[in-house]
N, C-alpha and C positions, 0 to 999 in steps of 0.2 A: 471526642472532638466536637466542638460547637458546630451545629449544623446551620449553614446559611439558609435564609428563606429561599427555597428553591422553586422557581417557576417552571412548570412542566414545559417540555419541548413540544411545540406545535408547528404546523405548516406556516402559520402567520407570524411566528416570532423567531423564525430561523432564516438566516441569510447566507446564501452561498456566495462567498467572495470570489468572483471570477478574476483570475490573474492572467494578464496578457503581457507582452513585452513592455508596454507603456507604464504599467503600474507595478512591475515586478519588485523594484527596489523598495517601494514604500510598504508593500504587503509583507515582504520578508522582514522588514524592520519591525513591523507590528508583531510578527511571530517571534522574532528575537527578543522583543520586550516582554512577552508573556510565557515563554517556554519554561521558565523556572517554576511558575505557578501551575502550569498545565503540561506536565512532563510526559503524559501518555499521548503518543502520536499514532493514531489509527490511519492506515494507509491503503490505498488501492490505486491501480493504474489501468488505463485502457491502452491497448497496443493492437497491431493489426493481425492478431491471431497467431497460428502456428502453421508454417508453410513447408518446413523441411525435415528430413530425417538424417541423423548423422551417418556417415559412412564408416564402416569398419566393424570388427568383432569386439563386443564388450562382454567380458566374462561376467562382470557384475552388473546387475540390473540398475544399481544406483549410478554407476558410471555412464550407462546408456542414457539414463534420465538427464544427468547433468550435461552430457554432450548434445542431447537434443535441445535443451535449454540454450546452451552456448551457441549452437549454430543459428538458431532462430533469433536470439537477442542480438547477435552480431550483425545479422542481415536486415533486421527490421527496425522500425523507428517508433519511439514513444509518442503517444498522441495526447494523453492526459494523465495528470497525477492528482489524486484527491488526498487531502490531509485533514483529519479532524483531531484537534487537540483537546484533551480533557485533564481535569485534576484526578486525584486518586479515587474519587467517588464516582467518576464518570460525568461530572458536570462540564459543560462547554463554556468557553469564555464569552462574556457578553460585551459587545461593542455597540455604543449607542444603546438602543433597547432591543437588540437582536442577538440571539446566539449565533455564533459564526463557525463556518468551516471554510476550507479553501479548495479551490479547483484551479490547477495550473494547466494552461492550454499551450501546447507546443507547436512549433511551426515546421519541424523537421519533415514530417510525413507529407508526401504528395500522392494524391490519388492517381495522378497521371503517370508518375515516374517510378513509384515504389511498389515493391511486392506486398501483397496482403492476402489473407484468407477471405474469400468472398463472403462467407457467412458472418464472420466477425465484423466486417465493415458494414454489411447490411444492418446488423444489430445496432451498431453505433449510430448510423444515420437515423434509424428508427427511434432511437432514444434521444435524438435531438442534437447530436454533435454536428457542428457547422464547419465542415472541412475547409470551405473557402475562407472563413474568418481565421481559422488556424494558420492557413498559408499567408494571409495578409498581415495579421497582427499577432501571431503566436510568438511564444517565448523561444529565444535561441537556446538550445539545449546546453551548449558549452558555457554560455554565460550563466545559465541557471546552476550548472554544476559548480562553477566558481563561487557564486553567491551562497549556495547551500553549504559549502565548506565552512563558511564563517557565520552561519545562521544560528549556531548553538543547538541545532536539531540533530546534526550528526557528530560523530567523534566525542560523544558525551556519555559518561557512564550513568548520568542521572535520568536520561531519556529512555523511555520504554516504548518500543515499536510494537504495535498491535496489528495483526494481519490475519488473513485467511487464505491458505493455499498460495503462499506468496513467493515461491521460487522465482517465477518469471518477473514479478514486480521488483524483487531485489536485484535480479539480473540487470534490468534496465537502469536501476539506480546506481549499481556498481559501475556499469558502463559509463554513465554520465559523470560520475564522480572521479573516475580514473582517467577519463578521456582516452580509453584504449579498448581494444577487443577484450572479451572476458578471458580469464586465465585458462590455460590448457587443461589443468586438472581441477577436479572438484575440491581436493584438499586446499589448494591454493585459493580457490574462490571463497571457501568458508573462512580462511585466514583473513582475507581482505574484508569480507563481510563483517567479521568480528571487530575489526579496527574501526570501521565507520559506524557500525550499528552494534554496540556491545550488548544491548538487551533487545532480543527479538523474540516475540511469541507468535506462533502460527496456530490459530485455533483448529485448523483442519487436523493438525497433529495432536493437539490436546484432546480432541473429540474421541480419538482412538482409545483413550483410557476410561471413557464413560460409556456404559452399555446403552444401546438404543439410539445412538446418534450417528447419522451418516448423511451423505449428500452435500449439497452446496451451502453457501452462506444463507441464502433466502430460506432454505429448508430448516437450517439450524435456528435461525431467528424465529421462524414460525413455531418450532418446537418449544422455544423458550418464551413465547408470547411477546416477542419484541416487534414493535410496529415500524415499518419502513416509512420514513418521511423523505419525500423528494423522488426524482425519477431513477428507475433502475438502469443499470448499465451506463451511468455517468459516474466518473471516479469520485466526485464529491459526495454524493448521497450513498454510494457504496462504502466509502470510508466511514461515514456516519453510522451506517448500519453495522459495520464492523466494530466500531467503538461501543455502541449500545449493547451489541450481542456479547462482546467480551466481558463487560461488567456484569451482565446478567449471568453469563456462564460461570464466571469466577465467584460471584456472590452466592450462587445457588449450588455449585458443584465442587468448588475448591475452597480450602480453608486458608485464605490469605496468601500473602507474598511467598512465604516459606514453601508452600505447596506448589508454587509455580516454578521454583528454581529448576526442577528437572526438565522443564520444557524449553528453557532458555536457549536460544541459538540453534534450535532444531527446526528445519523447514520440512514440511510434508513432502514425502516422496524422494527426498534427497539425503545424501550423507548418512548420518546416524539413523535416520528413520528408515531409509531404504535398506541399510545393512541389517536392521532387525528383521526385516520381512523374510 
């Protein structure tokens, strides 16, 4: 394939497109226009942590994990979603003269009224999330769900979702796309997940097949010499790090698309992965 003249990604040529209620339509229109050329979607979310444990006896560890996810996602509210789109080589779209990624800021969550895990919120405040701005001009989650349905990003077999330890991330996305609480069973959750997101890769699961890799995303990136650009614990820059790490991981440790098939649709710690444990 002919190689485009590729300008390296730097702090000064990278633009995080902040999306609020006021510019949601136009930003999703941009994404809809480029998704065909940039069909890899790296994703990260910020949410208020984990606050509850499921009640009941679960014979299977995986069922316990899913029920924990379900009761937390149903009770809590999404704060931020980061999306980084790339082509098959890991190149980002250029708009104007900046590489772009997107950060969607939601208004559902209220510090005053909603439940949250203290340490998670402290971390988000520290990383620069402005909760007041979210409440005042954040995106309505239901409207976002409706627009996402027709964005070309979900329900498409051409789009590949690239993630790291993304059970909860997808839990929130399934909740906002279906506008209802998460399904009662894990099998049903994975069925719905497969409809909206036919191609999902979770690097935390992929790492299990390569010796010497463990830990979180930052650790994996470090081991692969991937440099973080932008603030940690904001969904936008975490999605960018996810994208860069995925391409480095697949280029150095996996031989192409074929090799990735066996990881498709498996989320770390849930379903097929938990059953293997």
